[in-house]
C-alpha positions in Angstrom: 3.1 -37.2 -32.2 5.0 -35.5 -29.4 3.1 -33.4 -26.8 5.0 -30.4 -25.7 4.4 -29.7 -22.0 6.8 -27.1 -20.9 6.9 -26.8 -17.1 9.8 -25.1 -15.4 11.1 -26.7 -12.2 11.3 -24.5 -9.1 9.3 -23.2 -6.2 6.5 -20.7 -6.4 6.5 -17.4 -4.4 3.8 -18.7 -2.2 5.7 -21.8 -1.3 8.8 -19.8 -0.4 6.7 -17.4 1.7 5.2 -20.3 3.7 8.6 -21.8 4.4 9.9 -18.4 5.6 6.8 -17.9 7.8 7.3 -21.3 9.4 10.9 -20.6 10.1 10.0 -17.2 11.6 7.4 -18.8 13.8 9.8 -21.4 15.1 12.5 -18.7 15.8 9.9 -16.6 17.6 9.2 -19.6 19.9 12.8 -20.8 20.4 14.7 -17.5 21.0 13.0 -16.5 24.3 13.6 -20.1 25.6 17.3 -19.9 24.7 17.5 -16.5 26.5 15.8 -18.0 29.6 18.0 -21.0 29.6 21.2 -18.8 29.3 20.1 -16.7 32.2 19.3 -19.7 34.3 22.7 -21.3 33.6 24.5 -18.0 34.4 22.6 -17.8 37.7 23.5 -21.4 38.6 27.1 -20.9 37.7 27.3 -17.7 39.8 25.7 -19.5 42.8 28.2 -22.3 42.5 31.0 -19.7 42.4 29.6 -18.1 45.6 29.6 -21.6 47.2 33.2 -22.1 46.3 34.1 -18.7 47.7 32.2 -19.5 50.9 34.0 -22.8 51.3 37.3 -21.0 50.8 36.4 -18.5 53.6 35.5 -21.4 55.9 38.7 -23.2 55.2 40.7 -20.0 55.6 39.1 -19.3 58.9 39.7 -22.8 60.2 43.4 -23.0 59.1 44.2 -19.5 60.3 42.3 -20.0 63.6 40.1 -16.9 63.0 37.1 -16.0 65.0 33.6 -15.9 63.5 33.7 -12.1 63.7 37.0 -11.9 61.7 36.8 -10.2 58.3 38.1 -12.4 55.5 40.9 -10.9 53.4 41.9 -11.4 49.8 44.2 -14.2 50.9 41.0 -16.3 51.0 41.3 -16.7 47.2 44.5 -18.8 47.7 42.1 -21.5 49.0 40.3 -21.7 45.7 41.7 -24.1 43.1 44.3 -22.3 41.0 44.2 -19.3 43.4 42.1 -17.4 40.9 39.1 -15.3 41.8 36.1 -16.8 39.9 34.2 -14.5 37.6 30.5 -14.1 37.5 29.2 -15.2 34.1 26.8 -12.3 34.0 29.7 -9.8 34.6 28.8 -9.3 38.2 31.4 -8.6 41.0 31.8 -10.7 44.1 32.2 -9.1 47.5 33.6 -10.8 50.5 31.4 -10.8 53.6 32.1 -8.6 56.6 32.7 -11.7 58.8 33.2 -15.4 58.5 29.6 -16.3 59.3 28.0 -14.3 56.5 27.9 -15.3 52.8 29.7 -13.7 49.9 27.5 -11.7 47.6 27.3 -10.9 43.9 26.0 -7.5 42.7 23.7 -9.1 40.0 20.1 -9.4 41.2 19.0 -13.0 41.8 22.6 -14.3 42.3 22.3 -15.1 46.0 23.3 -18.1 48.0 20.2 -20.0 49.2 
């Protein structure tokens, strides 16, 4: 005699809801950390660009025999590799300092040379 047990294969609604809830919980934990990591990496990249601009200013002043009170000009960017002005990853704008002893600045808050 053959016993008929008919059971359909598949997932129940409760099982699917539990999986979706777990994925949502993991996303809620992970997304803020990704945003924080992105902001930190943008800040570090901008600070490194500011260091590169500051080094170009110092090299420009040394080679052109400028005084500490001299204002750097756009020709400073020729001392950066490729002669290209670096861009702030957070879409900020770099400003050359008023003299050779000051540091360049970025208009994004927190992007400051230490």
